[in-house]
N, C-alpha and C positions, 0 to 999 in steps of 0.2 A: 721232228722237232726236239732240240735239247735245250735245257736250261743253261743259266749263265755259268754254274759250277762245271758242268759237263763240258761247255765250250772251252773253259780255261783249262780243263785237264787234257782235252784233245790237243790243244796247242803245245802243252807242256811236254806231253808224251812224244809228240812228233819231233820237237826240239831235241829230245833225248835218242832219237833215231828209231824209234818202233815203226812197224810197218802199220798200214792202215786196218789190216785184218787184227792184229795184236791190240791195236788201240780200240777197235771196235768191241773185242771181247772184253777188254778191261773196263770201258766205260759203259758197255751195256747197249750199244746201238749197232746198226749196220754199217759195213766198210763204206758203202756208197754216202751214208750220212756223214761219216768221218771226212770223206773226200770233199763233200760239199762245204763243210765248215773249215776245212784247211784252206780253200780258195778265197774266203771272205775274211778280211782283216777286222770286222766289227762283230761283236757278240750279238746273239739273237735279241730282237726287241719284240715286246709283246704289247699289243694295244688292249686296253680294257673293253670288255664286252659291254656294249651299250644296250643290248636288248634287254635284259633282265632288270638291271638298276632303274631303267625308266620308270618302272611302276613306283619307285621310291620318290620320284622327283616331287611329287604332290606333297609329301610329308617332310621334305628336306629342311625347311626352316623350323618346322616344329621339333624335329629330332636335335637340330643344332641347339635350340633354346634348352631342352630338357637335358642334354649331355652337359651343356654349360652350368646348368643348375646342379649338377652333381649326380643325376640319374644315368648311369652306364649299364645298367641290368638290361640285357636284351629281351628277357621274357616280359619285364614290366613295360618296356617300350612297345613290344609287340601287342601286348593288351590295350595299351593306350591308343595305338594308331588303329587297331581293329575297330575300336569304338567310333573311329572317324571315318571308317569306310575302306580300310586297307584289306585287301583280299589275297595278297601274296603269302609265302611261307615264312617260317622263322629263318631259315638259312640265307634266303635273299637279304633279309633284314640285317643278319649278322655281318655278312660280307660287306653290306653298304655302310654300317655304322663303325665298322673296324678302324678305318682311317680317321673318322671324326672322333672317335673315342681316344686314339692315341694323341691328337692334337690337343685335347683338353686334359688328359691325365698325365701326360709326359711334361713334367715341369723342368725347364732348363734353368740353371742356377749359376750365379757367379761365385766362383771360389773366393774365399776371403781368408787372408792371414794377417796375423797381428805383428806389430813391432814390438821389440823387447820392452818390457815393463810397462805395456799399455793396458792390456785386457787379461781378464780372468773370468771363468764361469763357475757357477755354484748350483748344485742340484742335490736332491735327496735319493737315496736308494731304500727300498722297502724289503725286509727280510723277515723270516720266522725262524725260531729256534724251539725245539721241544724240551719242556721241563721234565724233571723225574716222575711226575705224576701223569705224564702224557698229554698235558695240555700244552699249547702253543703260546709262546711269548713273542710280542712284536720287537723288532729291532730296526733302527734307522742308521743309514750310513751317510753322513755329511761328506760329500766328495767337492773338492776344491781343485780346479785345474787351470794352471796358467795357459793362456793361449799361443803363446810364442814357443815356450820350451816343452810345453805338455807335461812339466813337472806337476805333480799332484800331491794333494794331502787328504787323508781319509780319517774320520773319526766316527767312533759308533756311539750311539746314544739309545735311550729308551723314551726320549721325549723330543718334540720339534717345537717347544715353545720358544718365546722371544729370548729368554735369558740363556737357554741352551744354544739357540742359533747364533747369538752374539759371542758367546764363549767359544764355540768352534772356529768362528772367524778369527778371533784372537789367537787361537792356537795354531791356525793355518798360516797367519802373518808370522809368527814366531818361527814356525817350521821351515817356512819357504824364504825367510829372510827380509820380508817386508811387504809393502801394500801396494798393488798396482792401481792405475789411474781409474779404470772402469771395470766394474764387476756385473755380469749379467745373471738374471734369475727367471725362473718362472714366476707366475702370478700367485704365488703363495701368500696367505694371510699376514705373515710376519713381515712381508715386503710391500704388498699393495692392499689398500682398503677399498679400492673402486675406481671409477672414472668420473670425470666432471661432466657439465653438459655439452662440452665440446668434444668428448671421447678422450680427453688427455688422462693419462695415468695419475692417480692420487696415491702417493707413497705414505705408508705408515709413518706417522710423525716420530714414533720412537726410534724406528730404524733409520729414518732419515738424520736424526740426531746423531745416532751411532756412526753412520757414514761420515758426517761432517767431523766428528772427533778424530777419526782416522785419516780423514782426507782422500776418500775415494767417492765416485759417482755412480750410483745404482742405476742399472738399466734392466727393463724386462723384455721379454720376447713377445712379439705378436701372438695373439690368440691362435690356437691349433697350429703352431709352427715350431716343434721341438728342434728342428734343425737350426733354429737361431742360436742354440747353444750345443752344437752337435759335438764339440769337443769333450764336454763334460758328460754328455749323454753316452758317448763311447767309453769314457772313463768308468761310469756306474756299470756299464755291461762288462768291461774288464774286471772290475772288483768282482762282480757276481761269478763270472767264469773262470777266474784264475785264482783269486783269494778264497772266496767263499766255498767254491766247489772243492778245495782241498781240505776244508775242515771236517773232522769227524765228530769232535766234542769240544766243548768250552766250559770253562768254569764260572763265567761271568763276563760282565762288560769290561772290567779291568784287563781280565786275561785276552779278551777279544781285541782290545785295543793294543795291548803289548805285541800280540802276534802281528798285528796289521802294521805297526810301526816298523817291525822287523822285515815285513814283506816289502814295505815302501822302500826302505834302505838298500835291500839286496836285490829285489826283482822289479818292481814297478818302475822306480826312478833310474835304474841302472840298465834297463833293457834297450835295445836299439828300437827307437819308435818306428812302427810301420809307415807312418806318413812322412816324417821328417827325415827318417834314415839316420837319426843321431841320438846319443844318450840324453834323456831329459835333464839329468843332473849337470852335465856338462854344459848344456845350453842354459841352464838356470843361472850360471855365472855371468851370462851376458844380459840378463834381466835388469840388473842394477836397481832393484826395488827400494824405495825409501824405506830405512828400517824403523821398527817400533821399539828398538832396545832403549831401555830407560824411561819409556813413556807408562805413566800408571795406567792400570787396566780401567776400561770404561766402567763407571759406577752403575752397575745393574742393581735395581732394586725389585723385588717381586711385587705383583700387583695384590691389593687387598681388597676385600669385599665390603662395600658400605651400602647403607639403606639411604635412599634419597628421602629428605623430608617432604612434608605436605606443601612447604613453600619453595620447593625445587632446589633445595641446598643439600650438598654433600660435605661432610666433615672429614678434614685431614690435617693432622699436625697442629690441632688447636685453631685452625681457621676454617670458614666455611665457604665453599665455591658453588656457582649456580650451574645447573645443567638444563637442557630443554624441558619444558613442562610436560611433555609426554612421558618423562620417566619419574615423575613424581610419585612417592611411595613404592618404589621398585628398587631391586638390588643392581648395583653397578660395581665395575672394577676401576680401582683408583691406582695409579702408579706415578711416582716422581721420576723424571727423566733428567739425568746429568744434575741433579741437585737443584735445577733452575725452574723446571716446567712440570706441571701437573697435566697428566693425560687421564680422562675418564672414558672407559669404554663399556659397551653393553651390546648385547645382540651381535656380536662379531664386528662391531664398528666402532669407531672413534666418535662420541657424542660431544665431548667438550674438551677444550684446552685452555689452561691458565698459566700465567708466571706464578711461581710459587711465592706466597706472601711471607716476607721475613718477620713480620710482627705478629705476635699471637692476638687472637680474639678479633680478627679482622674478617669482614665479609666481602668477597669478590663476586660482583654481579656483571653479567652480560646482558644488555637490555633485550637483545633479540631472543634469548631464551624464554621471555614472558609475552611475546608478540601474540601468541594465540589467545592468551588469557585476557589481553586487553579489548578484544572484539567480542568478548562473550558476556552475557548478562550475569550479574553477580547472583550466585546460587546461595540462598540461605538455608541453613539446615531445618529440617521440618520438626514442629513442635507439636506435641499431643494437645489438641484442643477438643473436648467432648463437646457434642451437639445435644441441644435441648429439643426434645420432641414436643410437638403440640399435642396437648390433652385432648382426648376425644370427648365431645358433648353427649351426655346421656339423656335420652328422651324416655318421660314416664308414660307407661301405658295405662290407659282407663278404658272402662267398659262402656258401651253405647248408652246404658241407662243414665249415667252421671250426665252426658251431654244432653238428654232428652229433659231431665230435670231442670237444667240450666235455661232451656227454652221455654218451659212452663212459667218460670219465674219472670222472664222478659215480658211475656204476654200480659 
């Protein structure tokens, strides 16, 4: 019996004029076997052995369910079905679950390509550099990749806060010549603050305002699916393997960014891209991105720390704004957005938003911030009130002779 590869080789060698004996030596089979398979025009077919897997039929549904749940470890599955009465060996189980495991683990995906000027993807890369004293310094690479042309922009920072994130976007828009219609992100805190009761993404209000200012629509990848922004994921790997791997020493962030700009201009955006087969800088001319030239930079103001008063108010620029009662007498971060709105955050979440009050000495209240207090009995502060103890009654002790004298008088 020969396998499919041997059958094809026998047919090919015979077509080249070799004798059956030579073919047998070359393939490793007897000349009579060669003659047998030269007479048939169909390759050998094999039937699955039904004897051994029959022992597995009892556990078929259970194994399918567990593999669909993500458990593909044969040792774990063996232990579980042994507890259910399985008496076979590990090799039988391994052969049986191999096609089941391939069906669930092999994900077939639809290839997606963007039209010019439509999509970009953004991600952070994490790096470390050694300082002169031997300690390590964290560095972050902001990577911005246009989905159509694969033209990219990279900026190095030592922070990933909102102000830095927005500044990197502005520099990317200026470097690449404009703003795409959609930009895709991970679920980072500067973009997403959570989900609502329906599972819909809640974008960070400050970043939403930034996106509206520049006219793009932010999108986020589904959870645990980095391939949703695979173009920029590949870009981060390319930065790590091509640019970062070539560095021996740097003198600081400015030096790092200067070298990276030179690398972008001479290498990254001038290479023939492995997927498109074209030069990203040449394809960038087709993107036709809406330019940001002449537009003032987005007004970014750093957040300031404020203490919430006992009546749930926080002070900012001469006015007071309410926050939920849970944050009374606690510290919160307050930030003005676009000079029009106030955003209050604490504990990694947005807790309150207000339009900025243009008139000084105004108090802006939201009724729902006090909802919990309205259903609670009023608590009065305890006052020190001393208690008066009852005086003990003293009983006079007399001798029995005094009582006897009184009896005699009575007689």
